C-alpha positions, 0 to 999 in steps of 0.5 A, a space after each residue: 561649474 562653468 559658464 561660457 558666453 559668445 561675445 561678438 564684437 564689431 570694433 574690437 576682438 570677438 571672444 569667449 568669456 568664461 566664468 567659474 561658478 561657485 556652489 552658491 551660483 555666484 560667478 568668479 572673475 571672467 577669463 577672455 579667449 580671443 583667438 583669431 578663429 573666434 572672429 565674429 563668434 556667433 554660437 557655441 556648443 559643448 559636448 555632453 561630457 564637457 570636454 570639448 567646446 565648438 564655436 561658429 565664427 561668422 567673420 573667421 569662416 571657421 568652427 573653433 575647437 577647444 578642449 576644456 580642462 577640469 578647471 573650466 579652462 579652454 585650450 585651443 585646438 586646430 580649427 576647421 576653416 573653410 571659405 564655405 563657413 563664411 557667415 557661420 552662425 548656428 551649429 548643432 551636434 548629433 545626439 551621439 556626437 559623431 556629426 556636427 552641423 553648421 549653417 550660414 545665412 550669408 552663404 545659404 549653406 548647411 555644412 556637416 562634419 564627422 567628429 572623431 572620438 578625440 574631438 577632431 572634425 573632418 569635412 563631410 559635405 555642403 548642401 546649398 540652394 541647388 539642393 534645397 530652399 536654404 536662402 538665409 539658412 539659420 536655426 538647426 535641430 537634430 532628432 534624438 536618433 540623429 537621423 533627421 536634421 531640420 533647418 530654418 531658412 530666413 529668406 526662403 521662409 522655409 523649414 527643410 528636412 534632411 536625413 543622415 542616410 549614412 555616416 557620410 551621406 545627408 540628403 534633402 527630404 522635404 521643404 515647407 514653404 509659403 506659410 505666413 508663420 514662416 516669414 523670416 524663420 529663424 529659430 527651430 526646436 524639437 520636443 524631446 519626444 521628436 513628435 512636434 517641431 517648433 519654429 520662430 519667425 521674426 516678421 510675423 513675431 510668430 511661433 509655429 508648430 508642426 507634427 512630425 510624422 515618420 514613415 509607418 506612423 498614422 500621424 497621431 503617434 500610432 503605428 499604421 496597420 
């Protein structure tokens, strides 16, 4: 019933633009939200029930948080503001929506946050280039069980695999580097069955696919004897 667009502005205020969507698909009059935590907004994500919206903001070094009303209107909540969020560009929720992940290609970091039932975020931890090849950390994907987080790294030409081992512990498990199809890797996505990871890279204008093999699997979707 609503459409939201993240509008990054260089010379004027960045904002979220919202429209109500009619039954025939037409959009109503736009409404702008240009609160300070939206400076340099890059991306947005909504919870499944549509009650909460989060925005990664490059300039404000923040994750803005809004409650969404039944009419689609947004009410600002306390943002998450951290120096480590400078350059924040990509964000993703875990499937159970208890964790929020954010990457910054400027500070080369993956940050994660715990999410309470009321939508409030609590800082969890930051992983950086001392932990993994995260230079230019960019696109994010989370497995359907919330266990694995995949992160593309533009300047390390890499794909990283992290594991949410416990509610408050994320560790680096693997890095794939040195492939021509990963030069300036930016976008990343998992197929719905979690069996194939897809990446898009700018320099070679390429999409690459990787088979996801978990412990105990034979690489073809079967179980090892």
